[in-house]
N, C-alpha and C positions, 0 to 999 in steps of 0.2 A: 219751312222752317219745321212743321210737323211733322212731316213726312222723316227728315232726319232725326228728328226729337225722337221718334218712335220707332228709331229704327228701320224704316221700312226703305233705306236706301241702298243698295247693293252696286259693288263695282267692280266686275268680274268674279259674281257670287258670294263678295266677302262685304259682310254689312259694315257701313263707314260712315265716319261723323264728319264734323264738318274741316277737319284736322287733315283729311286728307287730301293728298297732292300726287295729282296725276304727272306719267313720266312722259319728258318731251320726244317725240317719236312715238311712243307705243299706242296700240288700238286696244280700247276697254269696250266693255260692255257694260252698259249701265241700265239699272231698274230701279225705279220708281212704284212703289206699291208694287197689285199684284200684273199686271197688263201693259203700263208704260215701260219700252224697252229701246234702247237707242246704242249705237254702234259711234264711240269717238275716237277720231284720230287727232292728234295735237302735234303740228308741225311750227317748227321757227319761219317766220315772216322771211328768213333769209333764204330759206330750202324751198319755198314756195313760187319762187321768181322763174 
């Protein structure tokens, strides 16, 4: 929460807050702070079977 409050969380290069909603099926690059990166792809349970 401290990272969100300080504006240190970025999704696809843009600063986000707690109201950000991921798009289903899209791949996002997430950054928390200076060094923590991750790539996230959300899929529905129906399409993952």
